[in-house]
C-alpha angles and dihedrals in degrees: 000000000000111000118246111258122276122239091259091051093051091048090051091050091054091049090049091050092051092047093051093069122059120209089255090055091048091050091050094048091046091052092051091049098049091045088054090050091051093049092054098041093050095045101090093186092058093042091052091048091052093047091044093054091051091044090059088064093043087241096162124103119195115235121206090352092303132133133295109256126102126252091212135072129188105289132203120220127181112268092233088061092056089049091052091049093051093045089052091050090056089055089053091053091047092049088053093050091048091053091048093050091053098042105033125202090326089078091062092046091050096047098044119075110281111270095012097100128050122217090243093054092041088057092050092047092048092056091045097051091050090061105028132053110227131217113289140178113208117196121197137173116232115218142162113255091228100023122130123228110270095018112159125236092251091050091051092046091054094044098075088224126149132226131249134173137229122199113241101178146329133206142154105269144154113285095237085220094147089064093037091059091054093046090053093049092049092048092052091048089052090058104266094130128113113046094011112114116197099162132066101180108109141200124238092282093052095254113145111249121248117244091261093047090051090052090051091051095048092048092048092054093050097048096037110143093016102056091138095040107047089148088067090063120092134196105214114216135149112244090347096186089059094051120100088225095055092099090054090054091051089054089048092055090050089055093047098052102041091122090048107029091172091058105062122172116250129250105205144175110222090245088069093059134075134195116222119180091335095312124111122227136184111235101190111123110261093013100069107145142122116275112219103173130037126199107194118219096176127120128192094261092056092049092048092054092044094051093046093050095045093047090049088055091048088242099135089150090070091054092049091049091056090048090052092053090060091045093055105096101197091060090065105052082144099056093187087075095057121112089246092074090071091059095040094064116030140135092287088069087074092063089064093045093051090051090059086077101207099066102106092189095056113097112216104265129176136179106243110243133179088267091056091049092051090050091050090050090055094042109025089170088076089071090066089075097048143079117205124208138171118269091227133020128036120336091207087068096051118020117124120182116212092356125200118240089251092054091049094050091048092051093048091052088062104041145338112291137200128219115215130182110258113247128178127221124230124232108253099169132041118261108274097185103073090170088078106086099176109122094227094049088051087066085092141239119327120191138231109185129205120206108203118206123188118212125259112272138181085233087077100061098189093048109025098149104037126082114237129219102239099170148354118216131192126218115195124229138182126207141182129256085220111073090200095055118110132194101259119244094358103157090213092053094228122169123243092263092094144114119278092257092068091051092048088055087068097036091133088063087057092051094253111141102166123086095260128191129275121162153179089306101219135094135169123271120217138175128214115247116238088020118174 
């Protein structure tokens, strides 16, 4: 087995990737990508075909009580940008391994919720994470190197600028592959076929996998060890039917049981399970069976709500039951699917990357300490250049751009927070929501991209230890030309740099009275083969 790369090796790879592309090459690739985006966004026939294909699967989620169409379309990015994102992800993994080597299993015990990890399991997980790269979602902001805040798509297209990325956050997450599969199928049906590369996972020779080959690989990693018993595998989620990602999990189970359609994996709330003599069983009528493999879908925010609600009910047994599931070793033969992965890689990992100094894609990120707070009290103007976000949990529930001192103090009273330099995205696709008449919104679609890496697995013989990039997804944003402008009456006090959902929440302020569309908020990213 070849060892996973050291931190120095991953840094060298990033430098080599950056050196491989001159500024002229980056400009040329950027031009090809944004022209492709414009062709698709302005081709109503193709747009309607894409939306129609997703509509057949009811793949639209209403946001803020709004309609059922997506805010995202398939988006082209320059191939060099995907390479930079992946090289940065390898640094993140290496930083994590370095920290684990120095700290030992105690790091996992300290980072995970107290009492939710046994010493025995912490030791197993420690050994595993030193030799295997876990699942990770890697969010970046795409921006023009010389672009001004609020620049329109047409202005950027004429500027001859080139694109770069800054890391916003990273954490161990679900792969979203159920949705990814549908996005790919809809994109192909809309005409993005020959020459359009959506996948970066490769075979032994380095050839990118086809869509079907990628699906086979993802399914094999999820069912590994239980290929003939997919119905003994469980996705663990709290109130799964109420989660926005429930539909994705349904699609995932369909992928996992193609050879045995009558034996679908389960998607269960912990209240529908029971431990008997160290074995876990499903208790739902008609689905009673032993569960032999658990894939955790929980994040810290979900657990916090669950614990608080159960303790308020006096139902401490339910909390203990969930703890016991994660303390039962045989349920996690695939350790990358344990709860601990969420705490292993989180937004704090970026603080270490930004301290390396020569990682151009790492936005300066710091854990806010008492010293930071004192400095902000003396110089509140420093907050104008920051975005704050929770260390754990979901950024969408806690990001504030250019916060006031009062907002910062209130956030810190609830949970640890990070301070990150404020960066603005650049429009890389024309505005596709003409109903929005606000001048700033008309600036066009900006992009936050998510690189999705699936953990190393014995199911992939030529790459059993290394995580693979299975998809890149875009999430559209709008922003103001005016850096001081705020979304009016937003109870969270967020700045205008925000996803379209936040703006839709104050649609009345924008003069929009109809029930306009907001959607699932993600779409597939591709690059054009043989691009300039």
